[in-house]
KEVOLUM-888246 format. One record per atom (N, C-alpha, C): x, y negated, z negated. Coordinates in steps of 0.2 Angstrom, whole numbers, plus 5000, padded with zeros to 4 digits. Atoms other than C-alpha are relative to their C-alpha. Layout:
N
XYZ
...
% end
This chain:
107
500649975001
566646905029
500050075004
500049944998
566447085032
499650015007
500350004994
566047125050
499450045000
500749964999
564247175054
500050015008
500049994993
564147255071
499350035003
500649994996
562747275084
500150085002
500049934997
562247445091
500349995007
499650014993
563247485107
499549985006
500450024994
561747465119
499849935000
500150075000
561647285114
500649965002
499450045000
563447235116
500149965007
499850044993
563447185135
499449955001
500650054998
561847075134
500349935000
499850074999
562046895140
499649964995
500450055005
561546745129
499349995003
500750014997
560146715142
499550064999
500449955001
559446885140
499850004993
500250005007
559446875121
499549944999
500450055001
558646705121
499450015003
500649984996
557346755134
499650054995
500449965004
556846895123
499749974993
500250045006
556746785107
499549955002
500550054998
555746655116
499350035002
500649964998
554546785123
499650024993
500349985006
554246845105
499749944996
500350065003
554046675098
499449975003
500650024997
552746635111
499450044999
500649955002
551646775104
499649964995
500350035006
551246655090
499849935002
500250074998
550246495091
500549954997
499550055002
551346335089
499949984993
500250035006
550446275073
500150064994
500049955004
550746445065
500750024999
499449985001
552346505057
500150075002
499949934998
553146665063
499950054994
500149955005
552646815053
500650044999
499449965000
554246895047
499950074999
500249935001
553347055043
499850045006
500249974994
552847075061
500650045003
499549964997
553847215069
500149995007
500050014993
554447165086
500150065004
500049954995
554147275101
500650005004
499450004996
555647215110
500650024996
499449985003
557247305105
500549954999
499650055001
558247155107
499949954995
500250045006
557247055095
500150044994
499949965006
557247195083
500750014998
499350005002
559147205084
500249934997
499850075003
559347015081
499750004993
500350005007
558147035066
500450044995
499549965004
559247175059
500649974999
499350035001
560847085061
499949944995
500250065004
560046925053
499950034993
500149985007
559547035038
500650034997
499349985002
561247115037
500449944998
499650065002
562046935037
499749974993
500450035006
560746885024
500250044994
499849955006
561147035012
500849984999
499350025002
563046995014
500149944997
499950075003
562846815010
499750004993
500350005007
561746854995
500650034995
499449975004
563246974989
500549944998
499550055002
564446824991
499849954995
500250045005
563346714982
500050024993
500049975007
563146824967
500750014997
499350005002
565046844966
500449944999
499750065000
565546674970
499949954995
500350045005
564546584957
499949935003
500150074998
564846394962
500249995007
499750024993
565846404978
500050065005
500049954995
565646504994
500650005003
499349994996
567146575003
499949965007
500050044994
567546465018
499950055006
500149964994
567546615029
499350015002
500850004998
565646615029
499949955005
500250064995
565646455038
500450015006
499549994994
567146505050
499950065003
500149944997
566546675054
499749995007
500250004993
566346705073
500050065003
500149934997
565646865079
500250005008
499749994993
566446935095
499450015005
500549984996
564847005103
499449955000
500550054999
563546885110
499350014996
500749995004
561946965101
500249984993
499850015007
562946955085
500149924999
500050085001
563346765088
499449975000
500750035000
561546725092
499750014993
500349985007
560946815076
500449964994
499650035005
562346735066
499849925000
500150075000
561946555072
499349994997
500750005003
560046585068
500150004992
500049995007
560546645051
500449944997
499650065003
561846495048
499549945000
500550054999
560446375054
499650004993
500449995006
559346445040
500449984993
499650025006
560746425027
500149934999
499950075000
561046255032
499449964998
500650035002
559246205031
499850014992
500249995007
559046285014
500549964995
499550045004
560646195008
499849925000
500350064999
559846035014
499449984995
500650005004
558246065005
500250004993
499850005007
559146104989
500349934998
499750065002
560145944990
499549945000
500650055000
558545834994
499650014993
500349985006
557745924979
500349974993
499650025006
559145864967
499949924999
% end
């Protein structure tokens, strides 16, 4: 999978700092309400995670268009080196996994 990189100011963040920023953003929304994906986060860490997830999604869509029936194994084995990239990729892969399960259940 082609490397997607974070901006330099986010490279040294710890997982705790990233998770804290994401939790604070999530807490802005009532529990019974889904997160509004169109909301622009004020926290730059959350905005960068959202940008990375968007980049991973675009890359995945490109693979899906080219691969037809089978996805390259590298998508599932990809391990970003920088923590914020890892967190974003994990969120992205959780969404892919959920979508694949929903697709299997629908069949």
